C-alpha positions as a Markdown table, in Angstrom:
| # | Residue | x | y | z |
|---|---|---|---|---|
| 1 | Met | 52.0 | 25.6 | 5.4 |
| 2 | Thr | 49.6 | 27.5 | 3.2 |
| 3 | Ile | 45.9 | 27.3 | 3.8 |
| 4 | Ser | 43.6 | 28.6 | 1.1 |
| 5 | Ile | 40.9 | 31.1 | 1.8 |
| 6 | Ser | 38.4 | 28.8 | 0.1 |
| 7 | Arg | 39.2 | 25.9 | 2.5 |
| 8 | Ile | 38.7 | 28.3 | 5.5 |
| 9 | Leu | 35.4 | 29.5 | 4.2 |
| 10 | Ser | 34.3 | 25.9 | 3.5 |
| 11 | Ala | 35.2 | 24.8 | 7.1 |
| 12 | Thr | 33.4 | 27.9 | 8.5 |
| 13 | Ala | 30.3 | 27.1 | 6.5 |
| 14 | Leu | 30.3 | 23.5 | 7.7 |
| 15 | Val | 30.5 | 24.6 | 11.4 |
| 16 | Val | 27.8 | 27.2 | 10.9 |
| 17 | Gly | 25.6 | 24.7 | 9.0 |
| 18 | Leu | 25.9 | 22.1 | 11.8 |
| 19 | Ser | 24.5 | 24.6 | 14.3 |
| 20 | Leu | 21.4 | 25.4 | 12.1 |
| 21 | Pro | 18.1 | 23.6 | 11.9 |
| 22 | Phe | 17.8 | 20.6 | 9.7 |
| 23 | Gly | 18.1 | 21.4 | 6.0 |
| 24 | Ala | 20.0 | 24.7 | 6.5 |
| 25 | Ala | 23.3 | 22.9 | 6.4 |
| 26 | Tyr | 22.5 | 21.9 | 2.8 |
| 27 | Ala | 22.2 | 24.0 | -0.3 |
| 28 | Leu | 18.5 | 23.7 | -0.4 |
| 29 | Asp | 17.6 | 25.0 | -3.8 |
| 30 | Gly | 16.5 | 23.8 | -7.2 |
| 31 | Thr | 13.5 | 21.7 | -7.9 |
| 32 | Leu | 12.0 | 18.9 | -5.7 |
| 33 | Thr | 10.0 | 16.5 | -7.9 |
| 34 | Ile | 7.5 | 14.4 | -6.1 |
| 35 | Val | 5.5 | 11.6 | -7.8 |
| 36 | Thr | 2.2 | 11.5 | -5.9 |
| 37 | Ser | -1.4 | 10.2 | -6.1 |
| 38 | Tyr | -2.7 | 12.8 | -3.7 |
| 39 | Pro | -5.3 | 15.3 | -4.6 |
| 40 | Pro | -4.5 | 19.1 | -4.8 |
| 41 | Asp | -6.1 | 19.8 | -1.4 |
| 42 | Thr | -3.3 | 17.8 | 0.2 |
| 43 | Thr | -0.3 | 18.5 | -2.1 |
| 44 | Thr | -0.9 | 22.3 | -2.4 |
| 45 | Ala | -1.0 | 22.8 | 1.4 |
| 46 | Phe | 2.3 | 21.0 | 1.9 |
| 47 | Gln | 3.9 | 22.5 | -1.2 |
| 48 | Lys | 3.2 | 26.0 | -0.1 |
| 49 | Ala | 4.3 | 25.4 | 3.5 |
| 50 | Phe | 7.6 | 23.7 | 2.5 |
| 51 | Glu | 8.4 | 26.4 | -0.1 |
| 52 | Lys | 7.8 | 29.1 | 2.5 |
| 53 | Lys | 10.2 | 27.3 | 4.9 |
| 54 | Tyr | 12.8 | 26.7 | 2.2 |
| 55 | Pro | 12.3 | 29.5 | -0.4 |
| 56 | Gly | 15.2 | 28.3 | -2.5 |
| 57 | Val | 13.3 | 25.1 | -3.4 |
| 58 | Lys | 10.5 | 24.8 | -6.0 |
| 59 | Val | 8.3 | 21.8 | -5.4 |
| 60 | Glu | 6.9 | 20.1 | -8.4 |
| 61 | Met | 4.0 | 17.6 | -7.8 |
| 62 | Leu | 3.8 | 15.1 | -10.6 |
| 63 | Lys | 0.3 | 13.8 | -10.3 |
| 64 | Lys | -0.3 | 10.1 | -11.1 |
| 65 | Lys | -2.5 | 7.3 | -9.9 |
| 66 | Thr | -0.5 | 5.0 | -7.6 |
| 67 | Thr | -0.2 | 2.2 | -10.1 |
| 68 | Ala | 0.8 | 4.7 | -12.9 |
| 69 | Gly | 3.3 | 6.3 | -10.5 |
| 70 | Ile | 5.0 | 2.9 | -9.9 |
| 71 | Lys | 5.2 | 2.3 | -13.6 |
| 72 | Tyr | 6.6 | 5.8 | -14.3 |
| 73 | Ile | 9.4 | 5.3 | -11.7 |
| 74 | Gln | 10.2 | 1.9 | -13.1 |
| 75 | Glu | 10.3 | 3.1 | -16.7 |
| 76 | Thr | 12.5 | 6.2 | -16.0 |
| 77 | Val | 15.1 | 4.4 | -13.9 |
| 78 | Ala | 17.8 | 4.9 | -16.5 |
| 79 | Asn | 17.3 | 8.7 | -16.5 |
| 80 | Asn | 15.6 | 9.3 | -13.2 |
| 81 | Lys | 14.3 | 12.8 | -12.6 |
| 82 | Ser | 12.0 | 12.0 | -9.7 |
| 83 | Asp | 13.1 | 12.7 | -6.1 |
| 84 | Met | 10.2 | 11.2 | -4.1 |
| 85 | Phe | 7.2 | 8.9 | -4.2 |
| 86 | Trp | 4.3 | 9.9 | -2.0 |
| 87 | Ala | 1.2 | 7.8 | -1.8 |
| 88 | Ser | -1.1 | 5.9 | 0.6 |
| 89 | Ala | -0.6 | 2.2 | -0.3 |
| 90 | Pro | 2.3 | 0.5 | 1.5 |
| 91 | Asp | 2.3 | -2.4 | -0.9 |
| 92 | Ala | 3.1 | 0.1 | -3.7 |
| 93 | Phe | 6.2 | 1.0 | -1.9 |
| 94 | Glu | 7.1 | -2.6 | -1.4 |
| 95 | Val | 7.0 | -3.1 | -5.2 |
| 96 | Leu | 9.4 | -0.2 | -5.7 |
| 97 | Lys | 11.6 | -1.4 | -2.8 |
| 98 | Gly | 11.7 | -4.9 | -4.4 |
| 99 | Asp | 12.8 | -3.4 | -7.6 |
| 100 | Asn | 15.6 | -1.6 | -5.8 |
| 101 | Leu | 14.2 | 1.8 | -6.8 |
| 102 | Leu | 14.2 | 3.5 | -3.3 |
| 103 | Ser | 16.9 | 4.9 | -1.1 |
| 104 | Lys | 17.3 | 4.3 | 2.6 |
| 105 | Tyr | 16.9 | 7.2 | 5.0 |
| 106 | Lys | 17.0 | 7.5 | 8.8 |
| 107 | Val | 14.5 | 10.0 | 10.2 |
| 108 | Lys | 15.8 | 12.6 | 12.7 |
| 109 | Val | 12.5 | 13.8 | 14.1 |
| 110 | Gln | 11.7 | 12.3 | 17.5 |
| 111 | Gly | 8.4 | 11.2 | 19.0 |
| 112 | Ile | 7.0 | 8.9 | 16.3 |
| 113 | Pro | 6.0 | 5.5 | 17.7 |
| 114 | Glu | 7.0 | 2.2 | 16.1 |
| 115 | Lys | 3.4 | 1.2 | 15.2 |
| 116 | Val | 0.0 | 2.5 | 14.6 |
| 117 | Gly | -2.5 | -0.1 | 15.6 |
| 118 | Ala | -0.7 | -3.4 | 14.7 |
| 119 | Phe | 1.2 | -2.0 | 11.7 |
| 120 | Pro | 4.7 | -0.7 | 11.7 |
| 121 | Ile | 4.7 | 3.0 | 10.8 |
| 122 | Asn | 8.0 | 2.9 | 9.0 |
| 123 | Asp | 9.5 | 0.2 | 6.7 |
| 124 | Pro | 11.7 | -1.9 | 9.0 |
| 125 | Asp | 14.4 | -1.8 | 6.4 |
| 126 | Gly | 14.4 | 2.0 | 6.2 |
| 127 | Tyr | 13.2 | 2.5 | 2.6 |
| 128 | Tyr | 9.9 | 4.4 | 3.2 |
| 129 | Lys | 8.4 | 6.3 | 6.1 |
| 130 | Gly | 4.8 | 6.6 | 7.4 |
| 131 | Phe | 3.7 | 10.2 | 7.8 |
| 132 | Ala | 0.0 | 9.6 | 8.4 |
| 133 | Ala | -2.4 | 6.7 | 9.2 |
| 134 | Ser | -5.2 | 5.6 | 6.9 |
| 135 | Gly | -8.3 | 3.4 | 7.4 |
| 136 | Tyr | -11.0 | 2.4 | 5.0 |
| 137 | Gly | -14.7 | 2.6 | 5.3 |
| 138 | Ile | -18.0 | 4.1 | 4.2 |
| 139 | Met | -19.2 | 7.7 | 3.8 |
| 140 | Trp | -22.7 | 8.8 | 3.1 |
| 141 | Asn | -24.7 | 12.0 | 2.3 |
| 142 | Thr | -27.1 | 12.5 | 5.1 |
| 143 | Arg | -29.5 | 14.6 | 3.0 |
| 144 | Tyr | -29.5 | 12.1 | 0.2 |
| 145 | Leu | -30.3 | 9.2 | 2.7 |
| 146 | Lys | -33.1 | 11.2 | 4.3 |
| 147 | Ala | -34.7 | 12.1 | 1.0 |
| 148 | Lys | -34.5 | 8.4 | -0.2 |
| 149 | Lys | -35.6 | 7.2 | 3.3 |
| 150 | Leu | -32.4 | 5.1 | 3.6 |
| 151 | Pro | -30.6 | 4.2 | 6.9 |
| 152 | Pro | -26.8 | 4.7 | 7.2 |
| 153 | Ala | -24.7 | 1.7 | 6.2 |
| 154 | Lys | -22.1 | 1.1 | 8.9 |
| 155 | Glu | -20.8 | -2.4 | 8.0 |
| 156 | Trp | -19.7 | -3.8 | 4.7 |
| 157 | Ala | -22.6 | -6.3 | 4.9 |
| 158 | Asp | -25.1 | -3.4 | 5.0 |
| 159 | Leu | -24.1 | -2.4 | 1.5 |
| 160 | Lys | -25.4 | -5.7 | 0.2 |
| 161 | Lys | -29.0 | -4.9 | 1.2 |
| 162 | Pro | -31.5 | -4.4 | -1.7 |
| 163 | Ile | -32.4 | -1.0 | -0.4 |
| 164 | Tyr | -29.0 | 0.3 | -1.5 |
| 165 | His | -29.4 | -0.9 | -5.1 |
| 166 | Gly | -28.1 | 1.9 | -7.3 |
| 167 | His | -27.0 | 4.1 | -4.4 |
| 168 | Val | -23.3 | 3.1 | -3.9 |
| 169 | Gly | -20.2 | 4.4 | -5.6 |
| 170 | Met | -16.6 | 3.2 | -5.6 |
| 171 | Ser | -13.5 | 3.4 | -7.8 |
| 172 | Ala | -11.6 | 0.3 | -9.2 |
| 173 | Pro | -8.5 | -1.0 | -7.4 |
| 174 | Ser | -6.6 | -0.9 | -10.7 |
| 175 | Arg | -7.2 | 2.9 | -10.8 |
| 176 | Ser | -6.5 | 3.7 | -7.2 |
| 177 | Gly | -4.0 | 2.3 | -4.7 |
| 178 | Thr | -6.2 | 3.2 | -1.8 |
| 179 | Thr | -9.1 | 1.4 | -3.3 |
| 180 | His | -6.8 | -1.6 | -3.9 |
| 181 | Leu | -6.1 | -1.6 | -0.2 |
| 182 | Thr | -9.8 | -1.5 | 0.6 |
| 183 | Val | -10.5 | -4.5 | -1.6 |
| 184 | Glu | -7.5 | -6.4 | -0.2 |
| 185 | Thr | -8.4 | -5.6 | 3.4 |
| 186 | Leu | -11.9 | -7.1 | 3.1 |
| 187 | Ile | -10.5 | -10.2 | 1.3 |
| 188 | Gln | -7.9 | -10.7 | 4.0 |
| 189 | Gly | -10.5 | -10.1 | 6.7 |
| 190 | Met | -13.1 | -12.5 | 5.4 |
| 191 | Gly | -11.0 | -14.9 | 3.4 |
| 192 | Trp | -10.6 | -15.3 | -0.3 |
| 193 | Asp | -13.9 | -16.8 | -1.4 |
| 194 | Lys | -16.1 | -15.1 | 1.2 |
| 195 | Gly | -14.4 | -11.7 | 0.7 |
| 196 | Trp | -14.8 | -11.8 | -3.1 |
| 197 | Ala | -18.4 | -12.9 | -2.7 |
| 198 | Glu | -19.0 | -9.9 | -0.5 |
| 199 | Trp | -17.4 | -7.5 | -3.0 |
| 200 | Lys | -19.6 | -8.9 | -5.8 |
| 201 | Glu | -22.8 | -8.6 | -3.8 |
| 202 | Ile | -21.9 | -5.0 | -2.8 |
| 203 | Ala | -20.9 | -4.2 | -6.4 |
| 204 | Gly | -24.3 | -5.4 | -7.5 |
| 205 | Asn | -25.7 | -2.3 | -5.8 |
| 206 | Phe | -23.2 | 0.1 | -7.5 |
| 207 | Asn | -24.5 | 3.3 | -9.1 |
| 208 | Thr | -21.1 | 3.8 | -10.7 |
| 209 | Ile | -17.4 | 2.9 | -10.7 |
| 210 | Thr | -15.5 | 6.2 | -10.8 |
| 211 | Glu | -12.4 | 7.0 | -12.9 |
| 212 | Arg | -10.4 | 8.2 | -9.9 |
| 213 | Ser | -10.6 | 7.5 | -6.1 |
| 214 | Phe | -11.6 | 11.1 | -5.4 |
| 215 | Gly | -14.5 | 10.8 | -7.8 |
| 216 | Val | -16.2 | 8.8 | -5.0 |
| 217 | Pro | -16.3 | 11.6 | -2.3 |
| 218 | Asp | -17.2 | 14.1 | -5.1 |
| 219 | Gly | -20.2 | 11.9 | -6.0 |
| 220 | Val | -21.3 | 11.6 | -2.4 |
| 221 | Asn | -20.8 | 15.3 | -1.7 |
| 222 | Ser | -22.8 | 16.3 | -4.7 |
| 223 | Gly | -25.6 | 13.8 | -4.2 |
| 224 | Gln | -24.9 | 11.9 | -7.4 |
| 225 | Phe | -25.1 | 8.8 | -5.3 |
| 226 | Gly | -25.7 | 8.4 | -1.6 |
| 227 | Leu | -22.9 | 6.2 | -0.2 |
| 228 | Gly | -19.3 | 5.8 | -1.1 |
| 229 | Ile | -16.5 | 3.3 | -0.3 |
| 230 | Val | -13.5 | 5.5 | 0.5 |
| 231 | Ile | -10.2 | 5.9 | 2.4 |
| 232 | Asp | -11.0 | 7.8 | 5.7 |
| 233 | Phe | -9.6 | 11.2 | 4.9 |
| 234 | Phe | -12.0 | 11.6 | 2.0 |
| 235 | Gly | -14.9 | 11.3 | 4.4 |
| 236 | Leu | -13.4 | 13.3 | 7.2 |
| 237 | Ser | -12.3 | 16.2 | 5.0 |
| 238 | Ser | -15.7 | 16.4 | 3.2 |
| 239 | Gln | -17.3 | 16.5 | 6.6 |
| 240 | Ala | -14.9 | 19.2 | 7.9 |
| 241 | Ser | -15.5 | 21.2 | 4.7 |
| 242 | Gly | -19.2 | 21.5 | 5.5 |
| 243 | Phe | -20.7 | 18.9 | 3.3 |
| 244 | Pro | -23.6 | 17.0 | 4.8 |
| 245 | Val | -21.7 | 13.7 | 5.2 |
| 246 | Glu | -20.8 | 11.2 | 7.8 |
| 247 | Tyr | -18.1 | 8.5 | 7.8 |
| 248 | Val | -17.6 | 5.2 | 9.6 |
| 249 | Tyr | -14.9 | 2.5 | 10.0 |
| 250 | Pro | -16.6 | -0.9 | 9.5 |
| 251 | Thr | -15.5 | -3.6 | 11.9 |
| 252 | Val | -13.6 | -5.5 | 9.2 |
| 253 | Thr | -11.1 | -2.9 | 8.2 |
| 254 | Thr | -7.4 | -2.1 | 8.8 |
| 255 | Leu | -5.2 | 0.8 | 9.7 |
| 256 | Val | -2.0 | 1.3 | 7.7 |
| 257 | Pro | 0.4 | 4.1 | 7.3 |
| 258 | Ala | 0.4 | 6.5 | 4.3 |
| 259 | Asn | 4.0 | 6.7 | 3.1 |
| 260 | Ile | 6.7 | 8.7 | 1.5 |
| 261 | Ala | 10.1 | 7.6 | 0.1 |
| 262 | Ile | 13.2 | 9.0 | -1.6 |
| 263 | Val | 13.7 | 7.6 | -5.1 |
| 264 | Lys | 17.1 | 6.0 | -5.8 |
| 265 | Asn | 19.5 | 8.4 | -7.4 |
| 266 | Ala | 17.3 | 11.4 | -6.6 |
| 267 | Pro | 18.5 | 14.5 | -8.3 |
| 268 | Asn | 17.8 | 16.6 | -5.2 |
| 269 | Gln | 18.6 | 14.3 | -2.3 |
| 270 | Ala | 19.0 | 17.1 | 0.3 |
| 271 | Ala | 15.6 | 18.7 | -0.4 |
| 272 | Ala | 14.0 | 15.2 | -0.4 |
| 273 | Glu | 15.4 | 14.5 | 3.1 |
| 274 | Ala | 14.2 | 17.9 | 4.3 |
| 275 | Phe | 10.7 | 17.2 | 3.0 |
| 276 | Ile | 10.5 | 14.0 | 5.0 |
| 277 | Glu | 11.6 | 15.8 | 8.1 |
| 278 | Phe | 9.1 | 18.6 | 7.4 |
| 279 | Leu | 6.2 | 16.0 | 7.1 |
| 280 | Leu | 7.1 | 14.5 | 10.4 |
| 281 | Ser | 7.8 | 17.8 | 12.2 |
| 282 | Thr | 5.2 | 19.5 | 14.5 |
| 283 | Glu | 4.3 | 21.9 | 11.7 |
| 284 | Gly | 3.9 | 19.1 | 9.2 |
| 285 | Gln | 1.8 | 16.8 | 11.4 |
| 286 | Glu | -0.5 | 19.7 | 12.5 |
| 287 | Leu | -1.0 | 20.5 | 8.8 |
| 288 | Leu | -2.7 | 17.1 | 8.5 |
| 289 | Leu | -5.6 | 18.4 | 10.6 |
| 290 | Asp | -6.4 | 21.0 | 8.0 |
| 291 | Pro | -10.2 | 20.6 | 7.2 |
| 292 | Lys | -9.3 | 20.0 | 3.5 |
| 293 | Ile | -6.8 | 17.2 | 4.4 |
| 294 | Arg | -7.9 | 15.5 | 7.6 |
| 295 | Arg | -5.5 | 12.6 | 7.8 |
| 296 | Leu | -4.6 | 10.8 | 11.0 |
| 297 | Pro | -1.1 | 12.0 | 12.2 |
| 298 | Val | 1.5 | 9.5 | 13.3 |
| 299 | Asn | 2.7 | 11.7 | 16.1 |
| 300 | Pro | 0.4 | 11.0 | 19.1 |
| 301 | Ala | 1.1 | 14.5 | 20.5 |
| 302 | Thr | -0.6 | 16.1 | 17.5 |
| 303 | Tyr | -4.1 | 14.8 | 18.5 |
| 304 | Ala | -4.1 | 17.4 | 21.4 |
| 305 | Lys | -4.9 | 20.0 | 18.7 |
| 306 | Ala | -7.4 | 17.8 | 16.8 |
| 307 | Pro | -11.1 | 18.8 | 16.6 |
| 308 | Glu | -13.6 | 17.2 | 18.9 |
| 309 | Gly | -14.6 | 13.7 | 17.7 |
| 310 | Phe | -11.6 | 13.3 | 15.5 |
| 311 | Pro | -10.4 | 9.6 | 15.3 |
| 312 | Asn | -7.4 | 8.9 | 17.4 |
| 313 | Pro | -5.9 | 5.4 | 16.7 |
| 314 | Phe | -3.5 | 5.8 | 19.6 |
| 315 | Lys | -6.4 | 6.0 | 22.0 |
| 316 | Asp | -9.1 | 4.0 | 20.2 |
| 317 | Ser | -7.6 | 0.6 | 19.7 |
| 318 | Ser | -10.7 | -0.7 | 17.9 |
| 319 | Ile | -9.9 | 1.2 | 14.7 |
| 320 | Gly | -8.6 | -1.4 | 12.3 |
| 321 | Ala | -8.1 | -4.0 | 15.0 |
| 322 | Ala | -10.1 | -6.7 | 13.2 |
| 323 | Val | -7.6 | -7.2 | 10.3 |
| 324 | Lys | -3.9 | -7.7 | 10.7 |
| 325 | Phe | -3.0 | -6.6 | 7.2 |
| 326 | Asp | -0.4 | -9.0 | 5.5 |
| 327 | Leu | 1.7 | -6.7 | 3.3 |
| 328 | Asp | 3.7 | -9.5 | 1.7 |
| 329 | Leu | 0.5 | -11.4 | 0.8 |
| 330 | Ser | -1.0 | -8.2 | -0.8 |
| 331 | Lys | 2.2 | -7.4 | -2.6 |
| 332 | Gly | 2.5 | -10.9 | -4.1 |
| 333 | Arg | -1.0 | -10.8 | -5.7 |
| 334 | Tyr | -1.3 | -7.1 | -6.3 |
| 335 | Asn | -1.9 | -7.2 | -10.1 |
| 336 | Val | -3.9 | -10.4 | -9.9 |
| 337 | Val | -6.4 | -8.8 | -7.5 |
| 338 | Asn | -6.7 | -5.8 | -9.7 |
| 339 | Ser | -7.3 | -7.9 | -12.8 |
| 340 | Leu | -9.9 | -10.1 | -11.1 |
| 341 | Phe | -11.8 | -7.0 | -9.9 |
| 342 | Asp | -11.8 | -5.5 | -13.4 |
| 343 | Val | -12.8 | -8.8 | -15.2 |
| 344 | Met | -15.5 | -9.7 | -12.6 |
| 345 | Ile | -16.8 | -6.3 | -11.6 |
| 346 | Thr | -15.5 | -3.2 | -13.4 |
| 347 | Tyr | -16.1 | -4.3 | -17.0 |
| 348 | Arg | -19.0 | -6.6 | -16.3 |
| 349 | Ile | -20.9 | -4.3 | -13.9 |
| 350 | Asp | -24.1 | -4.4 | -16.0 |
| 351 | Glu | -24.2 | -8.2 | -16.0 |
| 352 | Leu | -23.3 | -8.4 | -12.3 |
| 353 | Arg | -26.0 | -5.8 | -11.4 |
| 354 | Ala | -28.6 | -7.7 | -13.3 |
| 355 | Ala | -27.6 | -11.0 | -11.6 |
| 356 | Val | -27.6 | -9.5 | -8.1 |
| 357 | Lys | -30.9 | -7.7 | -8.7 |
| 358 | Ala | -32.6 | -10.9 | -10.0 |
| 359 | Val | -31.5 | -12.7 | -6.8 |
| 360 | Gln | -32.7 | -9.7 | -4.6 |
| 361 | Asp | -36.1 | -9.7 | -6.3 |
| 362 | Ala | -36.5 | -13.5 | -6.0 |
| 363 | Lys | -35.6 | -13.3 | -2.3 |
| 364 | Ala | -38.2 | -10.5 | -1.8 |
| 365 | Lys | -40.9 | -12.7 | -3.3 |
| 366 | Met | -39.7 | -15.6 | -1.2 |
| 367 | Ala | -40.1 | -13.7 | 2.1 |
| 368 | Gly | -42.6 | -15.3 | 4.4 |
| 369 | Lys | -43.1 | -18.3 | 2.0 |
| 370 | Ser | -41.9 | -21.9 | 2.0 |
| 371 | Asn | -40.9 | -23.3 | -1.3 |
| 372 | Glu | -38.0 | -25.7 | -1.2 |
| 373 | Ala | -37.5 | -25.8 | -5.0 |
| 374 | Ala | -37.4 | -22.0 | -5.3 |
| 375 | Ala | -35.0 | -21.7 | -2.4 |
| 376 | Lys | -32.7 | -24.2 | -4.0 |
| 377 | Leu | -32.7 | -22.2 | -7.3 |
| 378 | Ile | -31.9 | -19.0 | -5.4 |
| 379 | Ala | -29.0 | -20.7 | -3.6 |
| 380 | Glu | -27.6 | -22.0 | -6.9 |
| 381 | Ala | -27.9 | -18.5 | -8.4 |
| 382 | Glu | -26.0 | -17.0 | -5.4 |
| 383 | Ala | -23.3 | -19.6 | -5.7 |
| 384 | Leu | -22.8 | -18.8 | -9.4 |
| 385 | Ile | -22.4 | -15.1 | -8.7 |
| 386 | Ala | -19.9 | -15.9 | -5.9 |
| 387 | Ala | -17.9 | -18.5 | -7.8 |
| 388 | Met | -14.2 | -17.6 | -8.3 |
| 389 | Pro | -12.3 | -18.4 | -11.5 |
| 390 | Val | -9.1 | -18.8 | -9.6 |
| 391 | Ser | -8.1 | -20.1 | -6.1 |
| 392 | Glu | -6.3 | -18.0 | -3.5 |
| 393 | Ala | -3.3 | -20.4 | -3.7 |
| 394 | Lys | -3.0 | -20.0 | -7.5 |
| 395 | Ala | -3.4 | -16.2 | -7.3 |
| 396 | Ser | -0.4 | -16.1 | -5.0 |
| 397 | Glu | 1.9 | -18.3 | -7.0 |
| 398 | Pro | 4.8 | -16.1 | -8.2 |
| 399 | Asp | 5.0 | -17.6 | -11.6 |
| 400 | Phe | 1.2 | -17.0 | -12.1 |
| 401 | Ala | 1.1 | -13.6 | -10.6 |
| 402 | Lys | 4.0 | -12.2 | -12.8 |
| 403 | Ile | 2.0 | -12.7 | -16.0 |
| 404 | Phe | -0.3 | -9.8 | -15.0 |
| 405 | Lys | 1.6 | -6.8 | -16.1 |
| 406 | Lys | -0.9 | -4.6 | -17.8 |
| 407 | Lys | -3.9 | -2.9 | -16.3 |
| 408 | Arg | -7.1 | -2.3 | -18.2 |
| 409 | Lys | -7.8 | 1.4 | -18.3 |
| 410 | Lys | -11.0 | 0.6 | -20.1 |
| 411 | Ala | -12.8 | -2.5 | -21.4 |
| 412 | Thr | -11.3 | -2.1 | -24.9 |
| 413 | Thr | -7.7 | -1.8 | -23.6 |
| 414 | Lys | -5.6 | -4.3 | -25.6 |
| 415 | Ile | -4.2 | -7.0 | -23.4 |
| 416 | Thr | -1.7 | -9.5 | -25.0 |
| 417 | Gly | 0.1 | -12.7 | -24.1 |
| 418 | Arg | -0.7 | -15.1 | -21.3 |
| 419 | Gln | -2.5 | -12.3 | -19.3 |
| 420 | Ala | -5.0 | -11.9 | -22.2 |
| 421 | Glu | -5.6 | -15.6 | -22.4 |
| 422 | Val | -6.3 | -16.0 | -18.6 |
| 423 | Glu | -8.5 | -12.9 | -18.5 |
| 424 | Ala | -10.5 | -14.2 | -21.4 |
| 425 | Glu | -11.0 | -17.5 | -19.6 |
| 426 | Trp | -12.1 | -15.7 | -16.5 |
| 427 | Asp | -14.5 | -13.4 | -18.5 |
| 428 | Ala | -16.1 | -16.3 | -20.2 |
| 429 | Gln | -16.7 | -18.1 | -16.9 |
| 430 | Val | -18.1 | -15.1 | -15.0 |
| 431 | Thr | -20.4 | -13.9 | -17.7 |
| 432 | Ala | -21.8 | -17.4 | -18.2 |
| 433 | Asn | -22.3 | -17.6 | -14.4 |
| 434 | Tyr | -24.0 | -14.2 | -14.2 |
| 435 | Ala | -26.4 | -15.1 | -17.1 |
| 436 | Lys | -27.2 | -18.4 | -15.5 |
| 437 | Ala | -27.8 | -16.8 | -12.2 |
| 438 | Val | -30.4 | -14.4 | -13.7 |
| 439 | Glu | -32.1 | -17.4 | -15.4 |
| 440 | Leu | -32.3 | -19.4 | -12.1 |
| 441 | Ala | -33.4 | -16.4 | -10.0 |
| 442 | Asn | -36.1 | -15.5 | -12.5 |
| 443 | Lys | -37.3 | -19.1 | -12.5 |
| 444 | Ala | -37.4 | -19.1 | -8.8 |
| 445 | Ala | -39.4 | -15.9 | -8.7 |
| 446 | Ser | -41.9 | -17.3 | -11.2 |
| 447 | Met | -42.6 | -20.2 | -8.8 |
| 448 | Leu | -43.5 | -17.8 | -5.9 |
């Protein structure tokens, strides 16, 4: 029997490969393309560390907002050139999973618990993996608040107070997957009608709605505005980087994993698998503690190296305990929630601010006085601002939700078809309500 030299060499390589650390058994070379919504402070650190560990691989970070990243992977499925999707919003991964655009992968690293808080760290079906935990809350610039004589806001309800009018910043959920989760979390925590009413009252105090999610911490850090609604790592990393800021988790928040997944038919499957293992390794988890990153690791052992005062969800069970986030509910109405926020808030922010300010002024004049007629008018104005153009049940109907396919990048973005018709109906209702609210609140003020 004749055995070729090439077969002997191949067998030898396999035996040697099996004895080496993960990744070494593969021909780890070429380009690893990762579609991600993360800022450079995060991606650059992991990119450099991974390329140092695997010098044959060049990591290419394809930067896109979460919603744009989903759309990109959906549109390029016929000629896929992406290896991974890396973002914070688990419902975004559910969309790709539902479209059969992700590959299953079983992690080899040990020591990762099944849950963080009440939420599974990994997709139970194996399509995406949690590498860090994320919560949502409020950050503020301590110098700004001191100069303006403002107290810190530690609960969502605090941000509705008249003293914060013009001092709050946030991005729109249609522009940021993490902001979408923040909006959805509050709606789930308070209920559809009360949650949306809360958001509209808070938005009435907005200074701005930023183009990107990281525009919020940038605005707070620079003192453009005093308080920002952000994912936790924005506040924690700004604080660690020396900016005069503080961060708090409000009671009504949730804790969910930030995720990574391998795209179906990934051109560089081996490097993609190695990148997941690297993220979950001791080296990768400790990198999350970098002052410029400051994410919550999913390996409890990593917190032994965390700085003093760093949040530890595996010891502090109060973080995110108030809201048991329903991923299926969020996924089913994802685009509806984004469209509602844009129609009612993003592109009607001036009208909403005017309505909320009119009510605030009327209430200020009402303080310490008794005037039943004026009180009734103020209550009617508040109800008009809070009124929703669609019920929770309708928003979650699959046939209704599927008509919302296009997001508004700006007010003039052309929307067509049934989505355009519905959004126009919503817009007409909310603008009429805001205008009437101003009229009623001003009338009440004139009676006081």
